[in-house]
N, C-alpha and C positions, 0 to 999 in steps of 0.2 A: 893948435891941438890943446885941449883942455886937460885939467888934472884927472888922474886915473880914478879918483874917488867920485867924480861927478858922472861917470858914464852910465852907471845903473839907473839913477833917477832920470837922466836925460833920455836914455833909451826907452824907459817906461812911458815918458811923454810922447816920444816918437812913435811907439807902437799904437798909442791911442789915436794920434793924428792920422797915422797910416791906415788904421782900420776904419776910422771915420770917413776918410777919402774913398775907400773902396765900398763902404756901405752906401755912400751917396752915388757912387758910380753904378752899382748894380740896381739901385732903385730908379736911377734916371735913364740908363741906357736901354732898358727893356721897352718902355713905351716910346722912347725917342726914335729908335731904329725901326720899330715895327709899325708905329702909328704916325708919328710926326713926319718921318722921312719916307713912309709908305713901303717899307721893305717887307712887312708882313712876317709870318711865322718862319718863312724860309731864311730871311736875313737874320732873324733872331737865332735860329739854329746854327748858322754859320758863325755868328758872334760867339755863341757858347763853345763851339768847336775851337775857335781861335784862342779863347781864354784857357781852355784845358791844354791844347797843344803847346801853347807858349811856355807852360810850366815844365815841359819836357827839357827845355834848355837849362833847367836848374842844376842838373848834375854836371854839365859842362862848366857852368858858372862857378860851381863850388870848387871844381878842380883848378880853374884859372885863379880863383881867389887864394887857394892854398899855395899855388905855385908862384904867383906874382905879387901877392899882397892883398889882404882882405879889405883894407880901407880903400885902396884904389878901386877895386871892383865895386864896393859899396857906392862910391862916388858916381859910378856910371849909371846908377839908378836915377840920378837927376834928369837923365835924358827922357825918362818916362813922362815928365811934365809936358813935353812937346806933344806927346800923344793925346793927353787930356785936352790941351789947347786946340789941337787939330780936330778932335771929335766935336768940341763945342761949337766950332765954326763951320763944320762940314754941312754941305747942302745936298749931298747925295749919298746913297748907301755905300758905294764902293770906297769913296774917300773916308767915310766913317770907319769902315772895317779896316782899312789900311792903318789909320791912326790908332785904332784899338789894338791892332797887332803890335805897333811900336810900344804902346804903354804896357801891354801884357808881357812881351818879351823882355823889356827893360826890367820889369819887376821879377819875372821868373829867373832871369840870369843872375840878378844881384841879391835876391833874398837869402840864399844860403850864407853869404858873407855877412849879412846883417844879423842873422840868427846865431852864427858861430860863437860870438863871445858869451852868449847865454848858456851854452852847453859845454863849456870847458871844465866846469866843476865836476867833482866826483858825484855830487848830489845833483845829477842832471835835471831831474824832474822838478825839484824845488827851485833851482836857479832859473830854469826856463819858465816855470809857472809864475814866479814872482815878477819876472821881467815883463811877461806878456799878460799879466792879470787884467789890465785895462783894455786889452784888444777887443774882447767881445762887447764890452760897454761902448767902445768907440764905434763899432759896427752898428750897434743899435741906434746910437745917437745920429750917425750918418744917414741911416734909413729914414728916421723920423724927420731930420732936417730937410731932406728932399721933399717929403710930403708937405712940410710946412712952407717951404720956399718956392715950390714949383709954380704956383699960380702967379707969383710976383716976378721971379727970375726966369721962369721957363726951365725946361729940362736941360737945355744947352747952358744956361747960366749956372745951374746946379753943377754941371760937369766942370765948368771953369773953376768954380769954388772948390770942387773936389781936387782938381789939379793943383790948386794953391796949397791945400792941406797936404797933398802928396809931396809937393816940393819942400814944404817945411819939415816934414818927417825925414826925408832923405838928407836934407841939410843938417839936421840934428844928428842923424846916424853918422854922417861923414865927419862932422866937426868934433863930436865927442867919442869917436871910435877909440877904444882903449889901445894904447901903444903896445901893450904886451900881447895883444891878439892880432895886431895888424901886419906883422912882418911876414915876408914871403918865406917859403920853406924849400929846401932842396929835396924834392921827392924822387924816389926811385919807382920805376914801373912795377917792380915786384911788390912794393908796399901797397900800391893801389890795387893790384890784382889780389893780394892777400885779403884786403878789406872787402873787395867785391865778393870773393868767395865766402867770407864770413857773414855778410849781410844779404846774400842772394835769396835765401829762403824767407827772411823777414820782409824783403822788398816785394816778393811775390805775394806774401800775405797782406801787405799794405795795399797792393793793387786790388786784390780780391775784396778786402773789407771795404775799401772806398767804393768799388763798384756796387757792392751790396747796399751800402748806406745811401749812396746817391740814387740808386734805383728806387729804393723804398721811399725816400723823401720826395722824389719827383711824383710818384703815384699818390702819396698821401697829401701833397700840397694841394692838388685839385680837390680831393675829398674835404680838406679843411675849408676851402673856399665855399663848397656846397653847404657844409654845416654852418658856416658863418651866415650865409644867406638865409638859411632856415631858422637860425636862432636869434639873430639881431635885427632890429629895424633897418629898413633899407637906407635910411639917412646915415646910419653909423656903420653900415656893413663894411665899407672899404677901410675905414679907420680901424675897426675891430680886426679885420684881416691883417692889416699891416702890423698891428701890435702883437697879434698871435703868431704871425708867420716869422717875424724877425725880432721885434721889440722885446717881448718878455723873455724868450729863450736867450737872447744876447745879454740882457741885464742879469739873468740868473747865471750866465756863463762865467762871469768874473769870479764870484766866490767859488763856483764849481771848480775852476782851474786850481785854486789854492788847495781845496780839499782833495782834488784828484792827485795833485803832486805829492801830498803827504801820504795818501794811500799807496801810490805807486812806489814810493821810497820804502815803505814798510813791507809791501807784498812782493816786490820785485817787478821790474818793468815788463817782462814777458807775461808773468801771471796777471798783471793788471790789464795788459792789452787783451788777453784772453777773456777776462771778465767783461771788458767793454764790448767785445764782439758778441758774447752771450747776451749781454743786456740789450743790445740793439735787436738781436734776433727775437728775444722774448717780447720786447716792446712792439716790434712790427707785427708780430702775430696777434698780440693782445689788441692792437689798434684796429685790426680788421673786424673783430667781434664787439668792440666797445661801443656803448651808447655815446651820444654826442658829447656830453660834458666830460666823461672819462677820456674820450678821444682827444679833446682839447688839452686835458691835463697831461696825457702821455706825450702829445706833440711838443709840449713846452719843457719836457725834461731836458736838462742841459748835458746831453751825452756827447755832443761834438767836441766841446773843450776837453773832455776826458780822452777822446780819440786823439786829439792833437797832442796832448801830454804823452800818451802812450807811444805814439808814432816816433816823435823826435827823441824820446828817452831811449827806446829800444835800439834804435839805429846808431845815434851819435855816441851812446855809451860804449859801443863796441869799437869805436874808432880811436886811433891815437890822436894826440893833440894836433899834429901837423896835418891831419886829414878831417878835421871837424867840419869845415865848410863843404867838403866833398860829400861827407856823410849826410849833412843836412840837405844838400842838393839831391841825394839819392832818395830821401824821404819824399820831397816835393815831386820829383819825377815819377816815382812809383805811384803816388796817389793821383797824379795827373793822368797817368795811363788808365787807371781805374775809372776816373770820371770821364775820360774821353771815350772809353768803350761803351759807357752808358749812353752818351750823346749819340754815338754812331749806331747803336743797336736799338735805340728807343722806338723807332717805327715798327720793328719786328716784335718787340715786347708788347707794344700797344695793341697789335693785331691779335695777340694771344689772350688778352683780357687782364684786368688789374689783379685778380686773385692769383693767376699764374705768375704775374710779375712779382708779387709779394713772395710767393713760394721760391722763385728764383733768387730773390734778394736774401731770403733766410738761408737758402742753400749756400750762397756765396759767403755769407757771414759765418756759417758753420765750417766751411772749408778753410777760411782764413784762421779761425780759432784753432782748428786742428793743426794747421801748418805751424802755428806758434807754440801750442801747448804740448802736442805729442812728443816732439824731440826733447822738450824740457822734462817731461815725465820719464822718458826713457834714459835720461842721463844718470 
């Protein structure tokens, strides 16, 4: 175990490698399972469902980490490497989905323990924002790397490389885990129940806001592709789509995290979260009526890092030190439920038309904002 003073820079490097791994994963798995393995859209939807459902284990992982030791639970994330290796060598859809489940559950169960050292400070947003500032950049680099290496390595080779980056990230998290954050705690059920009651409303709000955001982004991602085809030469259309879909928003996301953390500290975490919900609702409405270039500009706004800062700050700041991993798990579980609901109901929403879908998205964002803001106003 290394000196306490080294854990912050080490974790920052780990977060970049971790996000780079998942950026490669998402860029590689979509064409691999649907096209190369022949699973089509049905297999892709099952994969999306597995990814969201796996994160539901986060709250259980957070509790186990607080109860039995956070560094120990973090080390279990190394198992996820086997999932990446299995996916890269899979020759049929069922085996691929099984290994994807292993990788996703390993991440979902252990991520709260990884995050918990970054939310122990009273200035939760600033500490978490500084630690994870490179994560959006890593995601963008991972996505671009897959595009650059796919022709030479194949999508399966890119997945294997992603697994290696994932393994390196978790090795860093385990080796440099701060001793002061690693110990187990003697938790009482009354303490856990008290925290659950305190964060229940916020958790529902996070589920709702995630559903609204994911629904809007899914609808507008298709429109973005149509606009790219209409705006850019065919030769550069796929490259332009990749840069606009994930590259530019991710590169903007790193400085946005630092700015968002400072604003959240000054405004208050609940107030900042309400502002993010309103910003998403206004942006989604404006995008529907926007001309092509304005649509592209609005799409590239780095709002998601702001949501990430707001979510973890709101919930973990309400938790005592001995329940920080549990509270971080509650964030991930709440948001995964929202994303899972979108995946399950997407065929119904699609049958109603895109405009109705955007209205539903805005309504969900409005409800989540009210859940956060109204009780605060009434205090």
